[in-house]
C-alpha positions as CSV (number, residue, x, y, z in Angstrom):
1,M,0.0,0.0,0.0
2,N,2.8,2.4,0.8
3,E,4.2,2.0,-2.8
4,I,0.7,2.9,-4.2
5,L,0.6,6.0,-2.0
6,N,4.1,7.0,-2.9
7,A,3.2,6.5,-6.6
8,Y,0.1,8.7,-6.1
9,K,2.3,11.5,-4.6
10,Q,4.8,11.1,-7.4
11,V,2.2,12.0,-10.0
12,S,1.1,14.8,-7.6
13,Y,-2.6,14.1,-7.0
14,G,-4.7,13.4,-3.9
15,I,-4.7,10.2,-2.1
16,C,-7.3,7.4,-2.4
17,C,-6.4,4.2,-0.8
18,N,-8.9,2.2,-3.0
19,L,-7.0,3.0,-6.1
20,G,-4.3,0.8,-7.7
21,Y,-1.2,2.0,-9.5
22,R,-2.8,1.7,-12.9
23,E,-5.9,3.8,-11.9
24,I,-3.6,6.4,-10.4
25,I,-1.6,6.8,-13.6
26,I,-4.9,7.2,-15.5
27,M,-6.1,9.8,-13.1
28,S,-2.7,11.6,-13.5
29,K,-3.1,11.6,-17.4
30,T,-6.7,12.7,-17.1
31,L,-5.8,15.9,-15.1
32,E,-2.8,16.5,-17.3
33,S,-5.2,16.7,-20.3
34,M,-7.0,19.5,-18.5
35,G,-3.8,21.6,-18.3
36,F,-2.4,20.3,-14.9
37,D,1.3,20.5,-15.8
38,N,4.5,20.3,-13.9
39,W,4.3,24.0,-12.8
40,F,1.2,23.2,-10.9
41,K,2.5,19.9,-9.6
42,K,5.3,21.8,-7.8
43,Q,2.8,24.1,-6.0
44,L,1.0,21.1,-4.4
45,D,0.9,20.9,-0.5
46,A,1.5,17.3,0.7
47,D,-0.6,17.9,3.9
48,K,-3.6,19.0,1.8
49,L,-3.1,16.1,-0.5
50,E,-3.6,13.8,2.5
51,K,-7.2,15.1,2.9
52,W,-8.3,16.4,-0.5
53,E,-8.1,15.9,-4.2
54,I,-7.4,18.1,-7.2
55,A,-10.0,19.5,-9.6
56,R,-10.3,22.5,-12.0
57,V,-13.0,25.1,-12.0
58,V,-15.1,25.0,-15.3
59,S,-17.5,27.8,-14.5
60,V,-18.7,30.2,-11.8
61,H,-22.3,31.0,-11.1
62,K,-22.6,33.5,-8.2
63,D,-22.0,31.4,-5.1
64,S,-21.8,28.0,-6.8
65,Y,-19.3,26.4,-9.1
66,M,-18.8,23.6,-11.6
67,V,-15.5,21.7,-11.3
68,T,-14.0,18.9,-13.4
69,D,-12.0,15.8,-12.3
70,G,-10.9,15.4,-15.8
71,E,-13.9,13.2,-16.9
72,N,-17.0,14.7,-15.3
73,D,-18.4,18.1,-14.5
74,I,-19.4,18.3,-10.8
75,F,-21.4,20.8,-8.9
76,A,-19.4,22.4,-6.1
77,E,-19.5,25.0,-3.2
78,V,-16.8,26.7,-1.2
79,T,-16.4,26.0,2.5
80,G,-17.5,28.7,4.9
81,K,-14.0,28.9,6.2
82,L,-12.6,29.8,2.8
83,M,-15.4,32.3,2.0
84,Y,-14.9,34.2,5.2
85,S,-11.1,34.0,5.4
86,V,-10.3,35.7,2.1
87,E,-9.3,39.3,2.1
88,S,-10.8,40.2,-1.3
89,T,-12.8,38.7,-4.2
90,E,-9.3,38.1,-5.8
91,D,-8.8,35.2,-3.4
92,M,-12.0,33.3,-4.4
93,P,-12.0,30.7,-7.1
94,T,-12.6,31.6,-10.6
95,T,-12.9,29.9,-14.0
96,G,-9.7,28.1,-14.9
97,D,-8.5,27.8,-11.3
98,W,-7.0,24.5,-9.8
99,V,-8.6,23.8,-6.4
100,Y,-8.3,21.3,-3.5
101,V,-11.8,19.6,-3.3
102,E,-13.5,17.0,-1.3
103,F,-15.9,14.8,-3.3
104,Y,-19.2,13.3,-2.0
105,D,-21.8,11.0,-3.2
106,E,-19.8,9.2,-5.8
107,H,-18.4,12.5,-7.3
108,S,-21.8,14.0,-7.6
109,H,-21.0,16.9,-5.3
110,A,-17.8,18.7,-4.2
111,I,-16.7,21.1,-1.5
112,I,-13.8,23.5,-2.5
113,H,-11.4,23.9,0.5
114,D,-8.6,26.0,-1.1
115,V,-7.2,27.4,-4.4
116,L,-3.7,26.4,-5.8
117,K,-1.2,29.2,-6.6
118,R,-2.1,30.7,-10.1
119,K,0.2,30.8,-13.0
120,S,-1.7,33.8,-14.3
121,I,-4.9,35.7,-13.6
122,L,-6.9,38.0,-15.8
123,K,-8.7,40.7,-13.9
124,R,-10.1,44.2,-14.3
125,K,-11.6,46.9,-12.2
126,S,-15.3,46.2,-11.3
127,S,-17.6,48.1,-13.6
128,G,-19.2,51.3,-12.3
129,R,-18.0,53.3,-9.3
130,K,-17.1,50.4,-7.1
131,I,-13.3,50.1,-6.6
132,D,-12.6,46.4,-6.6
133,F,-11.3,43.6,-8.7
134,Q,-13.4,41.5,-11.0
135,L,-11.8,38.2,-11.8
136,I,-12.1,37.1,-15.5
137,A,-10.2,33.8,-15.7
138,A,-7.1,32.1,-14.3
139,N,-4.2,30.0,-15.5
140,I,-4.4,31.1,-19.1
141,N,-1.5,30.6,-21.5
142,T,-2.7,32.7,-24.5
143,A,-5.4,35.4,-24.8
144,F,-7.1,36.0,-28.2
145,I,-8.0,39.7,-28.2
146,I,-10.7,40.2,-30.9
147,Q,-11.7,43.3,-32.7
148,S,-14.0,43.5,-35.8
149,L,-12.6,45.4,-38.8
150,N,-15.9,46.9,-39.9
151,Y,-16.9,49.0,-36.9
152,N,-15.2,47.9,-33.7
153,F,-11.6,48.5,-34.6
154,N,-10.0,50.9,-32.0
155,L,-6.4,51.0,-31.2
156,R,-6.9,52.8,-27.9
157,R,-9.2,50.1,-26.7
158,L,-6.8,47.4,-28.0
159,E,-4.0,49.0,-26.0
160,R,-6.2,48.6,-22.8
161,Y,-6.7,44.8,-23.5
162,L,-2.9,44.5,-24.2
163,V,-2.1,46.1,-20.8
164,M,-4.5,43.7,-19.0
165,V,-3.0,40.7,-20.8
166,N,0.7,41.7,-20.5
167,E,0.3,42.5,-16.8
168,S,-0.8,38.9,-16.3
169,G,2.1,37.4,-18.1
170,I,-0.2,35.8,-20.7
171,V,0.8,35.7,-24.4
172,P,-1.5,38.0,-26.5
173,V,-2.7,37.3,-30.0
174,V,-4.7,39.9,-31.9
175,L,-7.6,38.6,-34.0
176,L,-9.3,41.0,-36.4
177,S,-12.7,39.5,-37.4
178,K,-15.1,40.2,-40.3
179,S,-12.4,40.7,-42.9
180,D,-15.1,39.9,-45.5
181,L,-16.9,43.2,-44.7
182,V,-13.9,45.5,-45.5
183,S,-11.6,45.8,-48.5
184,K,-8.2,44.3,-48.7
185,A,-6.6,47.7,-48.4
186,E,-8.5,48.5,-45.2
187,T,-7.5,45.1,-43.7
188,E,-3.8,45.7,-44.6
189,R,-3.9,49.2,-43.0
190,A,-5.4,47.7,-39.8
191,L,-2.8,45.0,-39.6
192,D,0.0,47.6,-40.1
193,S,-1.4,49.8,-37.4
194,V,-1.6,47.0,-34.8
195,Q,1.9,45.8,-35.8
196,L,3.2,49.3,-35.2
197,I,1.9,49.5,-31.6
198,S,2.7,45.8,-30.8
199,P,5.4,44.6,-33.1
200,E,6.0,41.2,-31.4
201,T,2.4,40.3,-31.2
202,E,0.9,37.7,-33.6
203,I,-2.0,39.3,-35.7
204,I,-4.5,37.4,-37.8
205,A,-7.3,38.9,-39.8
206,F,-10.1,36.3,-40.4
207,S,-13.7,35.9,-41.4
208,N,-16.2,33.5,-39.7
209,E,-18.4,33.9,-42.7
210,T,-15.9,32.9,-45.5
211,G,-13.6,30.9,-43.3
212,E,-10.6,33.0,-44.3
213,H,-7.6,32.3,-42.0
214,L,-9.6,30.2,-39.5
215,A,-7.1,27.4,-40.0
216,N,-4.4,29.7,-38.8
217,I,-6.3,30.3,-35.5
218,H,-6.9,26.5,-35.2
219,N,-3.2,25.8,-35.6
220,L,-2.4,27.9,-32.5
221,L,-4.5,25.8,-30.2
222,Q,-2.3,23.1,-28.6
223,P,-3.5,20.2,-26.5
224,G,-3.4,20.9,-22.8
225,G,-3.0,24.6,-23.4
226,T,-5.5,27.1,-21.9
227,Y,-6.8,30.0,-24.1
228,C,-9.4,32.7,-23.7
229,L,-11.4,35.0,-26.0
230,L,-11.6,38.7,-25.1
231,G,-13.4,41.4,-26.9
232,S,-16.4,43.7,-27.0
233,S,-20.0,42.4,-27.7
234,G,-20.6,41.7,-31.4
235,V,-17.1,41.2,-32.6
236,G,-17.8,37.5,-33.4
237,K,-16.4,35.8,-30.2
238,T,-19.3,33.2,-30.0
239,T,-19.3,32.5,-33.7
240,L,-15.6,31.8,-33.6
241,L,-16.1,29.7,-30.5
242,N,-18.6,27.6,-32.5
243,S,-16.2,27.3,-35.3
244,L,-13.4,26.1,-33.1
245,I,-15.7,23.6,-31.4
246,G,-16.9,22.3,-34.7
247,E,-20.6,22.7,-34.0
248,E,-23.3,25.4,-33.4
249,R,-23.4,24.8,-29.7
250,Y,-23.8,28.4,-28.5
251,D,-26.3,31.0,-29.7
252,T,-25.3,34.1,-31.6
253,K,-27.1,37.4,-32.0
254,T,-26.9,39.8,-34.9
255,V,-25.3,43.1,-34.6
256,S,-27.6,46.2,-34.5
257,K,-28.0,47.7,-37.9
258,I,-28.6,51.1,-36.4
259,D,-25.4,51.6,-34.3
260,S,-23.4,48.5,-35.3
261,K,-23.2,47.6,-31.6
262,G,-23.3,43.9,-30.6
263,R,-25.5,42.5,-27.9
264,H,-24.3,40.2,-25.2
265,T,-24.5,36.5,-26.1
266,T,-22.0,35.0,-23.6
267,T,-23.2,35.7,-20.0
268,S,-20.7,33.7,-18.1
269,R,-17.2,32.3,-18.3
270,E,-16.9,28.6,-19.2
271,L,-13.9,26.3,-19.7
272,I,-14.5,24.2,-22.8
273,K,-12.4,21.4,-24.0
274,L,-12.0,21.2,-27.8
275,K,-11.6,18.1,-29.9
276,N,-7.9,18.5,-30.2
277,G,-7.4,18.7,-26.4
278,A,-7.0,22.5,-26.2
279,L,-8.9,24.3,-23.5
280,L,-10.8,27.5,-24.3
281,I,-12.6,30.0,-22.1
282,D,-15.1,32.4,-23.7
283,T,-15.9,35.6,-21.8
284,P,-18.8,38.1,-21.9
285,G,-18.3,41.3,-24.0
286,M,-16.7,44.1,-22.0
287,R,-18.0,47.6,-22.6
288,E,-16.0,49.0,-19.6
289,L,-12.3,48.0,-19.3
290,G,-10.8,49.7,-16.3
291,N,-7.4,48.6,-15.0
292,M,-5.8,48.5,-11.6
293,S,-2.2,47.9,-10.5
294,V,-0.9,47.4,-14.0
295,S,2.4,49.2,-14.1
296,S,4.4,46.4,-15.7
297,G,1.5,45.7,-18.2
298,I,1.6,49.4,-19.2
299,D,5.4,49.3,-19.6
300,E,5.3,46.2,-21.7
301,T,2.4,47.5,-23.9
302,F,4.0,51.0,-24.4
303,T,7.5,49.8,-24.8
304,E,8.8,52.7,-26.9
305,I,7.4,55.3,-24.4
306,S,9.0,53.4,-21.5
307,R,12.3,53.4,-23.3
308,L,12.0,57.1,-24.0
309,S,11.3,57.9,-20.3
310,E,14.8,56.6,-19.5
311,S,16.2,59.5,-21.4
312,C,14.2,62.3,-19.6
313,Q,16.4,64.9,-17.9
314,F,14.7,64.3,-14.5
315,S,14.3,60.8,-13.0
316,D,10.9,61.8,-11.5
317,C,9.6,63.3,-14.8
318,Q,5.8,63.0,-15.1
319,H,5.9,63.5,-18.8
320,I,3.3,66.3,-18.6
321,N,5.1,69.7,-19.2
322,E,8.5,69.2,-17.7
323,K,11.6,70.5,-19.5
324,G,13.9,67.9,-20.8
325,C,11.1,65.3,-21.2
326,A,12.2,62.8,-23.9
327,I,8.5,61.7,-24.5
328,L,7.2,65.2,-25.2
329,S,10.2,65.9,-27.4
330,A,9.4,62.8,-29.4
331,I,5.8,63.9,-29.9
332,D,7.0,67.4,-31.2
333,N,9.3,65.7,-33.6
334,D,6.5,63.4,-34.9
335,E,8.4,60.3,-33.6
336,L,5.5,59.4,-31.3
337,S,1.7,59.4,-31.8
338,E,0.0,61.9,-29.5
339,E,-3.1,59.7,-29.3
340,R,-1.0,56.8,-28.0
341,Y,0.8,59.1,-25.5
342,K,-2.5,60.4,-24.2
343,N,-3.8,56.9,-23.7
344,Y,-0.5,56.0,-21.9
345,I,-0.9,58.9,-19.5
346,K,-4.6,58.3,-19.0
347,M,-4.1,54.6,-18.1
348,K,-1.2,55.3,-15.8
349,N,-3.2,58.0,-13.8
350,E,-6.4,55.7,-13.8
351,S,-4.5,52.7,-12.5
352,A,-2.7,54.7,-9.8
353,F,-6.0,56.3,-8.6
354,N,-7.9,52.9,-8.6
355,E,-5.1,51.2,-6.7
356,M,-4.8,54.0,-4.1
357,S,-8.6,53.9,-3.6
358,Y,-8.6,50.1,-3.4
359,L,-5.9,49.9,-0.8
360,D,-7.6,52.7,1.2
361,R,-10.9,50.7,1.1
362,K,-9.1,47.5,2.2
363,K,-7.7,49.3,5.2
364,K,-11.1,50.6,6.2
365,D,-12.5,47.1,5.8
366,K,-9.8,45.6,8.0
367,K,-10.4,48.2,10.7
368,L,-14.1,47.5,10.6
369,A,-13.5,43.7,10.8
370,K,-11.2,44.1,13.9
371,L,-13.8,46.4,15.5
372,I,-16.6,43.8,15.0
373,K,-14.4,41.1,16.3
374,K,-13.4,43.0,19.4
375,T,-17.0,44.0,20.1
376,L,-18.2,40.4,19.9
377,K,-15.4,39.2,22.1
378,N,-16.2,41.8,24.8
379,K,-19.9,40.9,24.6
380,R,-19.1,37.3,25.2
């Protein structure tokens, strides 16, 4: 029996004394097919493996979850201890997370006890005035950022998506949809403009209608890799998803002829396994895309501006109206787009403000929690 348990630990999954070595290896391969690679195996806690097993979050529905053991999707809930011990929503499970679970009733129900360390996390500021994080998905390898060529193409919005993705350490790929609705010349101009702001990013113009270059997108999807679709409503995310799946599984809605704005089709984030073994997460369209704590993402997205800032006369240059500012000088000499510079400054200020407000709110929440705890203790 010790040999079996040791073998189980070697493949880095939870302990089940009723399993033989062959079943353990099968379980290992099954979870590996869901993206559980060596990076995650190194994060495992031996003590937790004595009590719980490993599963991946497939989708989130308010306070309930669907997780997979590699073969079946299972309804799950988080423990009260986990729910009340987290400091923010960022610590709660999200789609794509790997979690420690306890299965019940022959794997028909599961309790989530903890979340494994994440390889990457996509998040944004919550919509509206609330200063908090909204989790989008976790443990993504590549993010497909989609804009449509006919109405949705916007370099400044694309820069915001690139900042979010680059901050997370995720590889971005830009997909320009609906190439059948514009001329070849317009497509080429769009490709050139994206290449100019993000020269190392792969860019593909495609059409769901004609199938142009869809094969190029298919070729990017590798077995065991986790990918996600990002973009505004109406850019063709769901249609592309159906194409990648190989069937019309998800409903699509037409774009409004009046204002060319799409309507939400995807309402939640779901992890889908494709026929070739790749894992894909579709996300709802984002009309508001605020960022928080994204300094490295901004620097990586605006690399030429970051390099210019190193040549400023003063180390604390704010790049607004200071003398000796290399960035302002580049704008004056037509070496840098003024629109790109304005978006850079806007996002830096926005990120700093949101982060300051968020930290201030967390301090207030901690003080309130301590006060409540102290009051209850004195009452007892």
